[in-house]
N, CA, C, O and the ligand as a Tripos MOL2 file, in Angstrom:
@<TRIPOS>MOLECULE
protein
  297   295    75     0     0
PROTEIN
NO_CHARGES

@<TRIPOS>ATOM
      1 N          48.1000    3.5740  184.5040 N.3       1 MET1
      2 CA         48.0570    3.0400  183.1290 C.3       1 MET1
      3 C          48.6990    1.6590  183.0970 C.2       1 MET1
      4 O          49.8090    1.4340  183.5790 O.2       1 MET1
      5 N          47.9400    0.7530  182.5060 N.am      2 ASP2
      6 CA         48.4050   -0.6000  182.3840 C.3       2 ASP2
      7 C          48.7330   -0.8710  180.9350 C.2       2 ASP2
      8 O          47.8430   -0.8810  180.0850 O.2       2 ASP2
      9 N          50.0150   -1.0930  180.6440 N.am      3 PRO3
     10 CA         50.4120   -1.2550  179.2200 C.3       3 PRO3
     11 C          49.9230   -2.5320  178.6200 C.2       3 PRO3
     12 O          50.0570   -2.7480  177.4160 O.2       3 PRO3
     13 N          49.3440   -3.4050  179.4570 N.am      4 THR4
     14 CA         48.8440   -4.6550  178.9020 C.3       4 THR4
     15 C          47.3720   -4.5560  178.5110 C.2       4 THR4
     16 O          46.7800   -5.5130  178.0120 O.2       4 THR4
     17 N          46.7960   -3.3810  178.7480 N.am      5 THR5
     18 CA         45.3820   -3.1540  178.4350 C.3       5 THR5
     19 C          45.1920   -2.2490  177.2610 C.2       5 THR5
     20 O          45.8330   -1.2040  177.1530 O.2       5 THR5
     21 N          44.2920   -2.6560  176.3600 N.am      6 THR6
     22 CA         43.9450   -1.8010  175.2560 C.3       6 THR6
     23 C          42.4660   -1.6230  175.1910 C.2       6 THR6
     24 O          41.7260   -2.6050  175.2370 O.2       6 THR6
     25 N          41.9920   -0.3650  175.0820 N.am      7 TYR7
     26 CA         40.5870   -0.1320  174.8890 C.3       7 TYR7
     27 C          40.3340    0.1160  173.4100 C.2       7 TYR7
     28 O          41.1560    0.7360  172.7350 O.2       7 TYR7
     29 N          39.1950   -0.3680  172.8990 N.am      8 ALA8
     30 CA         38.9040   -0.1720  171.5280 C.3       8 ALA8
     31 C          37.4090   -0.1000  171.3230 C.2       8 ALA8
     32 O          36.6630   -0.8710  171.9270 O.2       8 ALA8
     33 N          36.9630    0.8020  170.4920 N.am      9 TRP9
     34 CA         35.5320    0.9010  170.1790 C.3       9 TRP9
     35 C          35.2190   -0.0830  169.1020 C.2       9 TRP9
     36 O          35.8620   -0.0920  168.0530 O.2       9 TRP9
     37 N          34.2210   -0.9270  169.3490 N.am     10 CYS10
     38 CA         33.8540   -1.9620  168.3420 C.3      10 CYS10
     39 C          32.5940   -1.5110  167.6540 C.2      10 CYS10
     40 O          31.5590   -1.2960  168.2850 O.2      10 CYS10
     41 N          32.7000   -1.3690  166.3420 N.am     11 PHE11
     42 CA         31.5680   -0.9180  165.5320 C.3      11 PHE11
     43 C          30.6470   -2.0520  165.1580 C.2      11 PHE11
     44 O          29.5630   -1.8090  164.6280 O.2      11 PHE11
     45 N          31.0350   -3.2600  165.4100 N.am     12 SER12
     46 CA         30.1860   -4.3880  165.1450 C.3      12 SER12
     47 C          29.3110   -4.6880  166.3810 C.2      12 SER12
     48 O          28.1310   -5.0070  166.2340 O.2      12 SER12
     49 N          29.8690   -4.5900  167.5690 N.am     13 HIS13
     50 CA         29.0840   -4.8090  168.7820 C.3      13 HIS13
     51 C          28.5150   -3.5520  169.3780 C.2      13 HIS13
     52 O          27.6640   -3.6050  170.2660 O.2      13 HIS13
     53 N          28.9950   -2.3830  168.8790 N.am     14 GLY14
     54 CA         28.4500   -1.0880  169.3340 C.3      14 GLY14
     55 C          28.8140   -0.7390  170.7670 C.2      14 GLY14
     56 O          28.0460   -0.0780  171.4660 O.2      14 GLY14
     57 N          29.9880   -1.1850  171.2030 N.am     15 ARG15
     58 CA         30.4020   -0.8220  172.5360 C.3      15 ARG15
     59 C          31.9170   -0.8940  172.6710 C.2      15 ARG15
     60 O          32.6120   -1.4030  171.7920 O.2      15 ARG15
     61 N          32.4100   -0.3760  173.7880 N.am     16 MET16
     62 CA         33.8580   -0.3560  174.0720 C.3      16 MET16
     63 C          34.2720   -1.7910  174.4320 C.2      16 MET16
     64 O          33.5800   -2.5040  175.1590 O.2      16 MET16
     65 N          35.4180   -2.1720  173.8930 N.am     17 HIS17
     66 CA         36.0310   -3.4530  174.2890 C.3      17 HIS17
     67 C          37.2660   -3.1520  175.0770 C.2      17 HIS17
     68 O          37.9300   -2.1390  174.8610 O.2      17 HIS17
     69 N          37.5760   -4.0490  176.0060 N.am     18 LYS18
     70 CA         38.7990   -3.9530  176.7600 C.3      18 LYS18
     71 C          39.5850   -5.2350  176.5260 C.2      18 LYS18
     72 O          39.1560   -6.3270  176.9010 O.2      18 LYS18
     73 N          40.7400   -5.0770  175.8990 N.am     19 PHE19
     74 CA         41.5660   -6.2330  175.6180 C.3      19 PHE19
     75 C          42.7450   -6.2660  176.6170 C.2      19 PHE19
     76 O          43.4390   -5.2620  176.7780 O.2      19 PHE19
     77 N          42.9640   -7.3660  177.2590 N.am     20 VAL20
     78 CA         44.0080   -7.4730  178.2310 C.3      20 VAL20
     79 C          45.0070   -8.5570  177.8220 C.2      20 VAL20
     80 O          44.6390   -9.7040  177.5670 O.2      20 VAL20
     81 N          46.2660   -8.1660  177.7680 N.am     21 ALA21
     82 CA         47.3230   -9.1250  177.4680 C.3      21 ALA21
     83 C          47.4730  -10.0870  178.6550 C.2      21 ALA21
     84 O          47.1930   -9.6740  179.7810 O.2      21 ALA21
     85 N          47.8880  -11.3200  178.4730 N.am     22 PRO22
     86 CA         48.3290  -11.8840  177.1770 C.3      22 PRO22
     87 C          47.1550  -12.4250  176.3440 C.2      22 PRO22
     88 O          47.3480  -12.8980  175.2240 O.2      22 PRO22
     89 N          45.9690  -12.3510  176.8890 N.am     23 GLU23
     90 CA         44.8180  -12.8650  176.0800 C.3      23 GLU23
     91 C          44.6830  -12.1020  174.7710 C.2      23 GLU23
     92 O          44.4390  -12.6950  173.7210 O.2      23 GLU23
     93 N          44.8460  -10.7630  174.8390 N.am     24 GLY24
     94 CA         44.7790   -9.9570  173.6170 C.3      24 GLY24
     95 C          43.4110   -9.8160  173.0860 C.2      24 GLY24
     96 O          42.4350  -10.1980  173.7320 O.2      24 GLY24
     97 N          43.3190   -9.2500  171.8690 N.am     25 PRO25
     98 CA         42.0130   -8.9780  171.2570 C.3      25 PRO25
     99 C          41.2260  -10.3020  170.9960 C.2      25 PRO25
    100 O          41.7150  -11.2130  170.3290 O.2      25 PRO25
    101 N          40.0240  -10.3600  171.5380 N.am     26 TRP26
    102 CA         39.2010  -11.5320  171.4090 C.3      26 TRP26
    103 C          38.0800  -11.2880  170.4280 C.2      26 TRP26
    104 O          37.3250  -12.2020  170.0950 O.2      26 TRP26
    105 N          37.9670  -10.0410  169.9590 N.am     27 CYS27
    106 CA         36.9190   -9.7410  169.0340 C.3      27 CYS27
    107 C          37.5290   -9.6600  167.6400 C.2      27 CYS27
    108 O          38.5490   -9.0050  167.4250 O.2      27 CYS27
    109 N          36.8890  -10.3340  166.7110 N.am     28 SER28
    110 CA         37.4250  -10.3800  165.3480 C.3      28 SER28
    111 C          36.6410   -9.4290  164.4140 C.2      28 SER28
    112 O          36.8160   -9.4610  163.1950 O.2      28 SER28
    113 N          35.7930   -8.6010  164.9960 N.am     29 ALA29
    114 CA         35.0210   -7.6480  164.2190 C.3      29 ALA29
    115 C          35.8100   -6.3480  164.0040 C.2      29 ALA29
    116 O          37.0280   -6.3370  164.1790 O.2      29 ALA29
    117 N          35.1370   -5.2610  163.6300 N.am     30 SER30
    118 CA         35.8270   -4.0180  163.3380 C.3      30 SER30
    119 C          35.8820   -3.1130  164.5500 C.2      30 SER30
    120 O          34.8720   -2.5570  164.9820 O.2      30 SER30
    121 N          37.0790   -2.9760  165.0870 N.am     31 TRP31
    122 CA         37.2380   -2.1130  166.2530 C.3      31 TRP31
    123 C          38.4050   -1.1740  166.0690 C.2      31 TRP31
    124 O          39.4210   -1.4910  165.4520 O.2      31 TRP31
    125 N          38.2020    0.0060  166.6420 N.am     32 LEU32
    126 CA         39.1910    1.1140  166.5290 C.3      32 LEU32
    127 C          39.9990    1.1810  167.8080 C.2      32 LEU32
    128 O          39.4360    1.4550  168.8680 O.2      32 LEU32
    129 N          41.3040    0.9390  167.7470 N.am     33 PRO33
    130 CA         42.1210    0.9810  168.9660 C.3      33 PRO33
    131 C          42.1820    2.4120  169.5170 C.2      33 PRO33
    132 O          42.3910    3.3640  168.7640 O.2      33 PRO33
    133 N          41.9980    2.5560  170.8390 N.am     34 LEU34
    134 CA         41.9080    3.8730  171.4650 C.3      34 LEU34
    135 C          42.8570    4.0590  172.6280 C.2      34 LEU34
    136 O          42.7190    5.0320  173.3680 O.2      34 LEU34
    137 N          43.7920    3.1870  172.8160 N.am     35 GLY35
    138 CA         44.8000    3.3560  173.8490 C.3      35 GLY35
    139 C          44.5480    2.5790  175.1100 C.2      35 GLY35
    140 O          43.7000    1.6880  175.1610 O.2      35 GLY35
    141 N          45.3160    2.9410  176.1500 N.am     36 GLU36
    142 CA         45.3850    2.1180  177.3530 C.3      36 GLU36
    143 C          44.5430    2.6640  178.4740 C.2      36 GLU36
    144 O          44.3300    1.9860  179.4790 O.2      36 GLU36
    145 N          44.0550    3.8940  178.3180 N.am     37 ASP37
    146 CA         43.3330    4.5610  179.4090 C.3      37 ASP37
    147 C          41.8390    4.6400  179.0890 C.2      37 ASP37
    148 O          41.4440    5.1660  178.0480 O.2      37 ASP37
    149 N          41.0140    4.1110  180.0010 N.am     38 GLU38
    150 CA         39.5620    4.0490  179.7030 C.3      38 GLU38
    151 C          38.9450    5.3920  179.4180 C.2      38 GLU38
    152 O          38.2660    5.5610  178.4060 O.2      38 GLU38
    153 N          39.1720    6.3610  180.3020 N.am     39 GLU39
    154 CA         38.6160    7.6830  180.1790 C.3      39 GLU39
    155 C          39.0610    8.3280  178.8700 C.2      39 GLU39
    156 O          38.2490    8.8720  178.1210 O.2      39 GLU39
    157 N          40.3340    8.2580  178.6140 N.am     40 ALA40
    158 CA         40.9120    8.8260  177.3830 C.3      40 ALA40
    159 C          40.3050    8.1330  176.1670 C.2      40 ALA40
    160 O          40.0700    8.7630  175.1360 O.2      40 ALA40
    161 N          40.0570    6.8420  176.2960 N.am     41 ALA41
    162 CA         39.5220    6.1210  175.1690 C.3      41 ALA41
    163 C          38.1160    6.6050  174.7960 C.2      41 ALA41
    164 O          37.7700    6.7670  173.6260 O.2      41 ALA41
    165 N          37.3050    6.8320  175.8770 N.am     42 TYR42
    166 CA         35.9430    7.3540  175.6190 C.3      42 TYR42
    167 C          36.0060    8.7610  175.0190 C.2      42 TYR42
    168 O          35.2260    9.0970  174.1270 O.2      42 TYR42
    169 N          36.9450    9.5830  175.5180 N.am     43 SER43
    170 CA         37.0810   10.9430  174.9480 C.3      43 SER43
    171 C          37.4660   10.8770  173.5020 C.2      43 SER43
    172 O          36.8950   11.5680  172.6590 O.2      43 SER43
    173 N          38.4550   10.0250  173.2100 N.am     44 ALA44
    174 CA         38.9820    9.9090  171.8520 C.3      44 ALA44
    175 C          37.8820    9.3830  170.9250 C.2      44 ALA44
    176 O          37.7620    9.8250  169.7830 O.2      44 ALA44
    177 N          37.0960    8.4560  171.4140 N.am     45 LYS45
    178 CA         35.9950    7.9050  170.6320 C.3      45 LYS45
    179 C          34.9980    9.0060  170.3000 C.2      45 LYS45
    180 O          34.5700    9.1400  169.1540 O.2      45 LYS45
    181 N          34.6280    9.7980  171.3120 N.am     46 ALA46
    182 CA         33.6570   10.8880  171.1120 C.3      46 ALA46
    183 C          34.2070   11.9270  170.1550 C.2      46 ALA46
    184 O          33.4770   12.4790  169.3330 O.2      46 ALA46
    185 N          35.5010   12.1890  170.2680 N.am     47 ALA47
    186 CA         36.1280   13.1700  169.3950 C.3      47 ALA47
    187 C          36.1430   12.7100  167.9420 C.2      47 ALA47
    188 O          35.9630   13.5150  167.0280 O.2      47 ALA47
    189 N          36.3590   11.4070  167.7330 N.am     48 ARG48
    190 CA         36.4670   10.8850  166.4150 C.3      48 ARG48
    191 C          35.1050   10.6730  165.7220 C.2      48 ARG48
    192 O          34.9010   11.0950  164.5840 O.2      48 ARG48
    193 N          34.1870   10.0120  166.4350 N.am     49 VAL49
    194 CA         32.9580    9.5820  165.8190 C.3      49 VAL49
    195 C          31.7040   10.0220  166.5800 C.2      49 VAL49
    196 O          30.6040    9.6090  166.2160 O.2      49 VAL49
    197 N          31.8360   10.8530  167.6320 N.am     50 GLY50
    198 CA         30.6800   11.3500  168.3680 C.3      50 GLY50
    199 C          29.9220   10.2280  169.0400 C.2      50 GLY50
    200 O          30.5030    9.3690  169.7030 O.2      50 GLY50
    201 N          28.5920   10.2510  168.8550 N.am     51 ASP51
    202 CA         27.7370    9.2730  169.5210 C.3      51 ASP51
    203 C          27.5530    8.0330  168.6990 C.2      51 ASP51
    204 O          26.8220    7.1310  169.1100 O.2      51 ASP51
    205 N          28.1710    7.9530  167.5780 N.am     52 ALA52
    206 CA         28.0080    6.8240  166.7100 C.3      52 ALA52
    207 C          28.3320    5.5130  167.4340 C.2      52 ALA52
    208 O          29.3470    5.3990  168.1220 O.2      52 ALA52
    209 N          27.4670    4.5520  167.2640 N.am     53 GLN53
    210 CA         27.6660    3.2800  167.9390 C.3      53 GLN53
    211 C          28.1140    2.2210  166.9420 C.2      53 GLN53
    212 O          29.0380    1.4480  167.1900 O.2      53 GLN53
    213 N          27.4330    2.2160  165.8210 N.am     54 PHE54
    214 CA         27.7050    1.1910  164.7920 C.3      54 PHE54
    215 C          28.2660    1.8760  163.5580 C.2      54 PHE54
    216 O          28.1260    3.0870  163.3900 O.2      54 PHE54
    217 N          28.8910    1.1070  162.7110 N.am     55 MET55
    218 CA         29.4830    1.6130  161.4890 C.3      55 MET55
    219 C          28.4280    2.3880  160.6410 C.2      55 MET55
    220 O          28.7360    3.4010  160.0140 O.2      55 MET55
    221 N          27.1780    1.8680  160.6510 N.am     56 ASP56
    222 CA         26.1560    2.4590  159.8450 C.3      56 ASP56
    223 C          25.7630    3.8540  160.3450 C.2      56 ASP56
    224 O          25.1470    4.6180  159.6010 O.2      56 ASP56
    225 N          26.1050    4.1980  161.5880 N.am     57 ASP57
    226 CA         25.7860    5.5290  162.1180 C.3      57 ASP57
    227 C          26.7050    6.6150  161.5830 C.2      57 ASP57
    228 O          26.4400    7.8040  161.7610 O.2      57 ASP57
    229 N          27.7740    6.2100  160.9360 N.am     58 LEU58
    230 CA         28.7850    7.1720  160.4330 C.3      58 LEU58
    231 C          28.5370    7.5080  158.9830 C.2      58 LEU58
    232 O          28.0810    6.6800  158.1940 O.2      58 LEU58
    233 N          28.8620    8.7980  158.6390 N.am     59 PRO59
    234 CA         28.8350    9.1770  157.2360 C.3      59 PRO59
    235 C          29.8360    8.3030  156.5000 C.2      59 PRO59
    236 O          30.8330    7.8660  157.0740 O.2      59 PRO59
    237 N          29.5590    8.0460  155.2030 N.am     60 LEU60
    238 CA         30.3590    7.1510  154.4220 C.3      60 LEU60
    239 C          31.8290    7.5040  154.4520 C.2      60 LEU60
    240 O          32.6660    6.6100  154.5710 O.2      60 LEU60
    241 N          32.1730    8.7770  154.3490 N.am     61 GLU61
    242 CA         33.6070    9.1780  154.2760 C.3      61 GLU61
    243 C          34.2860    8.8720  155.5720 C.2      61 GLU61
    244 O          35.4710    8.5410  155.5860 O.2      61 GLU61
    245 N          33.5460    8.9750  156.7010 N.am     62 VAL62
    246 CA         34.1600    8.6430  157.9990 C.3      62 VAL62
    247 C          34.2940    7.1200  158.1070 C.2      62 VAL62
    248 O          35.2840    6.6210  158.6420 O.2      62 VAL62
    249 N          33.3030    6.3860  157.6020 N.am     63 GLN63
    250 CA         33.4020    4.9360  157.6450 C.3      63 GLN63
    251 C          34.6920    4.4560  156.9610 C.2      63 GLN63
    252 O          35.4050    3.5980  157.4820 O.2      63 GLN63
    253 N          34.9630    5.0110  155.8190 N.am     64 VAL64
    254 CA         36.1230    4.6380  155.0250 C.3      64 VAL64
    255 C          37.4060    4.8880  155.8540 C.2      64 VAL64
    256 O          38.3040    4.0480  155.9100 O.2      64 VAL64
    257 N          37.4530    6.0770  156.4960 N.am     65 GLU65
    258 CA         38.5830    6.4180  157.3300 C.3      65 GLU65
    259 C          38.7650    5.4510  158.4790 C.2      65 GLU65
    260 O          39.8640    4.9640  158.7450 O.2      65 GLU65
    261 N          37.6560    5.1850  159.1550 N.am     66 VAL66
    262 CA         37.6970    4.3510  160.3420 C.3      66 VAL66
    263 C          38.0250    2.8950  160.0060 C.2      66 VAL66
    264 O          38.7710    2.2330  160.7270 O.2      66 VAL66
    265 N          37.4620    2.4120  158.9120 N.am     67 VAL67
    266 CA         37.7290    1.0530  158.4990 C.3      67 VAL67
    267 C          39.2370    0.8290  158.2850 C.2      67 VAL67
    268 O          39.7890   -0.2090  158.6500 O.2      67 VAL67
    269 N          39.8630    1.8160  157.6940 N.am     68 ASP68
    270 CA         41.3010    1.7980  157.4840 C.3      68 ASP68
    271 C          42.0920    1.5790  158.7640 C.2      68 ASP68
    272 O          43.1090    0.8860  158.7820 O.2      68 ASP68
    273 N          41.5970    2.1900  159.8340 N.am     69 GLU69
    274 CA         42.2760    2.1320  161.1000 C.3      69 GLU69
    275 C          41.8880    0.9810  161.9830 C.2      69 GLU69
    276 O          42.5650    0.6540  162.9570 O.2      69 GLU69
    277 N          40.7920    0.3800  161.6230 N.am     70 CYS70
    278 CA         40.2860   -0.7070  162.4450 C.3      70 CYS70
    279 C          41.1770   -1.9390  162.3540 C.2      70 CYS70
    280 O          41.6480   -2.3300  161.2850 O.2      70 CYS70
    281 N          41.3790   -2.5130  163.4930 N.am     71 ALA71
    282 CA         42.1480   -3.7620  163.5200 C.3      71 ALA71
    283 C          41.2070   -4.9290  163.7420 C.2      71 ALA71
    284 O          40.0110   -4.7460  163.9720 O.2      71 ALA71
    285 N          41.7400   -6.0940  163.6720 N.am     72 GLY72
    286 CA         40.9570   -7.2760  164.0760 C.3      72 GLY72
    287 C          39.9400   -7.7110  163.0310 C.2      72 GLY72
    288 O          39.0700   -8.5320  163.3210 O.2      72 GLY72
    289 N          40.0330   -7.1910  161.8610 N.am     73 GLN73
    290 CA         39.0350   -7.5700  160.8610 C.3      73 GLN73
    291 C          39.3830   -8.8660  160.2180 C.2      73 GLN73
    292 O          40.5450   -9.1470  159.9270 O.2      73 GLN73
    293 N          38.3700   -9.6590  159.9970 N.am     74 GLY74
    294 CA         38.5120  -10.8970  159.2580 C.3      74 GLY74
    295 C          39.2080  -11.9600  160.0650 C.2      74 GLY74
    296 O          39.4070  -13.0730  159.5790 O.2      74 GLY74
    297 ZN         33.4720   -6.5150  169.0200 Zn       75 ZN75
@<TRIPOS>BOND
     1     1     2 1
     2     2     3 1
     3     3     4 2
     4     3     5 am
     5     5     6 1
     6     6     7 1
     7     7     8 2
     8     7     9 am
     9     9    10 1
    10    10    11 1
    11    11    12 2
    12    11    13 am
    13    13    14 1
    14    14    15 1
    15    15    16 2
    16    15    17 am
    17    17    18 1
    18    18    19 1
    19    19    20 2
    20    19    21 am
    21    21    22 1
    22    22    23 1
    23    23    24 2
    24    23    25 am
    25    25    26 1
    26    26    27 1
    27    27    28 2
    28    27    29 am
    29    29    30 1
    30    30    31 1
    31    31    32 2
    32    31    33 am
    33    33    34 1
    34    34    35 1
    35    35    36 2
    36    35    37 am
    37    37    38 1
    38    38    39 1
    39    39    40 2
    40    39    41 am
    41    41    42 1
    42    42    43 1
    43    43    44 2
    44    43    45 am
    45    45    46 1
    46    46    47 1
    47    47    48 2
    48    47    49 am
    49    49    50 1
    50    50    51 1
    51    51    52 2
    52    51    53 am
    53    53    54 1
    54    54    55 1
    55    55    56 2
    56    55    57 am
    57    57    58 1
    58    58    59 1
    59    59    60 2
    60    59    61 am
    61    61    62 1
    62    62    63 1
    63    63    64 2
    64    63    65 am
    65    65    66 1
    66    66    67 1
    67    67    68 2
    68    67    69 am
    69    69    70 1
    70    70    71 1
    71    71    72 2
    72    71    73 am
    73    73    74 1
    74    74    75 1
    75    75    76 2
    76    75    77 am
    77    77    78 1
    78    78    79 1
    79    79    80 2
    80    79    81 am
    81    81    82 1
    82    82    83 1
    83    83    84 2
    84    83    85 am
    85    85    86 1
    86    86    87 1
    87    87    88 2
    88    87    89 am
    89    89    90 1
    90    90    91 1
    91    91    92 2
    92    91    93 am
    93    93    94 1
    94    94    95 1
    95    95    96 2
    96    95    97 am
    97    97    98 1
    98    98    99 1
    99    99   100 2
   100    99   101 am
   101   101   102 1
   102   102   103 1
   103   103   104 2
   104   103   105 am
   105   105   106 1
   106   106   107 1
   107   107   108 2
   108   107   109 am
   109   109   110 1
   110   110   111 1
   111   111   112 2
   112   111   113 am
   113   113   114 1
   114   114   115 1
   115   115   116 2
   116   115   117 am
   117   117   118 1
   118   118   119 1
   119   119   120 2
   120   119   121 am
   121   121   122 1
   122   122   123 1
   123   123   124 2
   124   123   125 am
   125   125   126 1
   126   126   127 1
   127   127   128 2
   128   127   129 am
   129   129   130 1
   130   130   131 1
   131   131   132 2
   132   131   133 am
   133   133   134 1
   134   134   135 1
   135   135   136 2
   136   135   137 am
   137   137   138 1
   138   138   139 1
   139   139   140 2
   140   139   141 am
   141   141   142 1
   142   142   143 1
   143   143   144 2
   144   143   145 am
   145   145   146 1
   146   146   147 1
   147   147   148 2
   148   147   149 am
   149   149   150 1
   150   150   151 1
   151   151   152 2
   152   151   153 am
   153   153   154 1
   154   154   155 1
   155   155   156 2
   156   155   157 am
   157   157   158 1
   158   158   159 1
   159   159   160 2
   160   159   161 am
   161   161   162 1
   162   162   163 1
   163   163   164 2
   164   163   165 am
   165   165   166 1
   166   166   167 1
   167   167   168 2
   168   167   169 am
   169   169   170 1
   170   170   171 1
   171   171   172 2
   172   171   173 am
   173   173   174 1
   174   174   175 1
   175   175   176 2
   176   175   177 am
   177   177   178 1
   178   178   179 1
   179   179   180 2
   180   179   181 am
   181   181   182 1
   182   182   183 1
   183   183   184 2
   184   183   185 am
   185   185   186 1
   186   186   187 1
   187   187   188 2
   188   187   189 am
   189   189   190 1
   190   190   191 1
   191   191   192 2
   192   191   193 am
   193   193   194 1
   194   194   195 1
   195   195   196 2
   196   195   197 am
   197   197   198 1
   198   198   199 1
   199   199   200 2
   200   199   201 am
   201   201   202 1
   202   202   203 1
   203   203   204 2
   204   203   205 am
   205   205   206 1
   206   206   207 1
   207   207   208 2
   208   207   209 am
   209   209   210 1
   210   210   211 1
   211   211   212 2
   212   211   213 am
   213   213   214 1
   214   214   215 1
   215   215   216 2
   216   215   217 am
   217   217   218 1
   218   218   219 1
   219   219   220 2
   220   219   221 am
   221   221   222 1
   222   222   223 1
   223   223   224 2
   224   223   225 am
   225   225   226 1
   226   226   227 1
   227   227   228 2
   228   227   229 am
   229   229   230 1
   230   230   231 1
   231   231   232 2
   232   231   233 am
   233   233   234 1
   234   234   235 1
   235   235   236 2
   236   235   237 am
   237   237   238 1
   238   238   239 1
   239   239   240 2
   240   239   241 am
   241   241   242 1
   242   242   243 1
   243   243   244 2
   244   243   245 am
   245   245   246 1
   246   246   247 1
   247   247   248 2
   248   247   249 am
   249   249   250 1
   250   250   251 1
   251   251   252 2
   252   251   253 am
   253   253   254 1
   254   254   255 1
   255   255   256 2
   256   255   257 am
   257   257   258 1
   258   258   259 1
   259   259   260 2
   260   259   261 am
   261   261   262 1
   262   262   263 1
   263   263   264 2
   264   263   265 am
   265   265   266 1
   266   266   267 1
   267   267   268 2
   268   267   269 am
   269   269   270 1
   270   270   271 1
   271   271   272 2
   272   271   273 am
   273   273   274 1
   274   274   275 1
   275   275   276 2
   276   275   277 am
   277   277   278 1
   278   278   279 1
   279   279   280 2
   280   279   281 am
   281   281   282 1
   282   282   283 1
   283   283   284 2
   284   283   285 am
   285   285   286 1
   286   286   287 1
   287   287   288 2
   288   287   289 am
   289   289   290 1
   290   290   291 1
   291   291   292 2
   292   291   293 am
   293   293   294 1
   294   294   295 1
   295   295   296 2
@<TRIPOS>SUBSTRUCTURE
     1 MET1         2 RESIDUE 1 A MET
     2 ASP2         6 RESIDUE 1 A ASP
     3 PRO3        10 RESIDUE 1 A PRO
     4 THR4        14 RESIDUE 1 A THR
     5 THR5        18 RESIDUE 1 A THR
     6 THR6        22 RESIDUE 1 A THR
     7 TYR7        26 RESIDUE 1 A TYR
     8 ALA8        30 RESIDUE 1 A ALA
     9 TRP9        34 RESIDUE 1 A TRP
    10 CYS10       38 RESIDUE 1 A CYS
    11 PHE11       42 RESIDUE 1 A PHE
    12 SER12       46 RESIDUE 1 A SER
    13 HIS13       50 RESIDUE 1 A HIS
    14 GLY14       54 RESIDUE 1 A GLY
    15 ARG15       58 RESIDUE 1 A ARG
    16 MET16       62 RESIDUE 1 A MET
    17 HIS17       66 RESIDUE 1 A HIS
    18 LYS18       70 RESIDUE 1 A LYS
    19 PHE19       74 RESIDUE 1 A PHE
    20 VAL20       78 RESIDUE 1 A VAL
    21 ALA21       82 RESIDUE 1 A ALA
    22 PRO22       86 RESIDUE 1 A PRO
    23 GLU23       90 RESIDUE 1 A GLU
    24 GLY24       94 RESIDUE 1 A GLY
    25 PRO25       98 RESIDUE 1 A PRO
    26 TRP26      102 RESIDUE 1 A TRP
    27 CYS27      106 RESIDUE 1 A CYS
    28 SER28      110 RESIDUE 1 A SER
    29 ALA29      114 RESIDUE 1 A ALA
    30 SER30      118 RESIDUE 1 A SER
    31 TRP31      122 RESIDUE 1 A TRP
    32 LEU32      126 RESIDUE 1 A LEU
    33 PRO33      130 RESIDUE 1 A PRO
    34 LEU34      134 RESIDUE 1 A LEU
    35 GLY35      138 RESIDUE 1 A GLY
    36 GLU36      142 RESIDUE 1 A GLU
    37 ASP37      146 RESIDUE 1 A ASP
    38 GLU38      150 RESIDUE 1 A GLU
    39 GLU39      154 RESIDUE 1 A GLU
    40 ALA40      158 RESIDUE 1 A ALA
    41 ALA41      162 RESIDUE 1 A ALA
    42 TYR42      166 RESIDUE 1 A TYR
    43 SER43      170 RESIDUE 1 A SER
    44 ALA44      174 RESIDUE 1 A ALA
    45 LYS45      178 RESIDUE 1 A LYS
    46 ALA46      182 RESIDUE 1 A ALA
    47 ALA47      186 RESIDUE 1 A ALA
    48 ARG48      190 RESIDUE 1 A ARG
    49 VAL49      194 RESIDUE 1 A VAL
    50 GLY50      198 RESIDUE 1 A GLY
    51 ASP51      202 RESIDUE 1 A ASP
    52 ALA52      206 RESIDUE 1 A ALA
    53 GLN53      210 RESIDUE 1 A GLN
    54 PHE54      214 RESIDUE 1 A PHE
    55 MET55      218 RESIDUE 1 A MET
    56 ASP56      222 RESIDUE 1 A ASP
    57 ASP57      226 RESIDUE 1 A ASP
    58 LEU58      230 RESIDUE 1 A LEU
    59 PRO59      234 RESIDUE 1 A PRO
    60 LEU60      238 RESIDUE 1 A LEU
    61 GLU61      242 RESIDUE 1 A GLU
    62 VAL62      246 RESIDUE 1 A VAL
    63 GLN63      250 RESIDUE 1 A GLN
    64 VAL64      254 RESIDUE 1 A VAL
    65 GLU65      258 RESIDUE 1 A GLU
    66 VAL66      262 RESIDUE 1 A VAL
    67 VAL67      266 RESIDUE 1 A VAL
    68 ASP68      270 RESIDUE 1 A ASP
    69 GLU69      274 RESIDUE 1 A GLU
    70 CYS70      278 RESIDUE 1 A CYS
    71 ALA71      282 RESIDUE 1 A ALA
    72 GLY72      286 RESIDUE 1 A GLY
    73 GLN73      290 RESIDUE 1 A GLN
    74 GLY74      294 RESIDUE 1 A GLY
    75 ZN75       297 GROUP 0 **** ****
């Protein structure tokens, strides 16, 4: 586990992002932080939103939830 690495699912690009310090998050779209471990991040993503790739793939109530947790917006 590398504490300088953060995995995040990006609902704007429809794929996993890997942010590495000190560069940090380079994507300014809507992404859901999923921790430091790649495998765990994919599991967590599947558990939260299943196969959904983009925000539009999610039911509205889940979108609202996810948007709240998404970082890097705007
Ligand atoms: Zn992105």
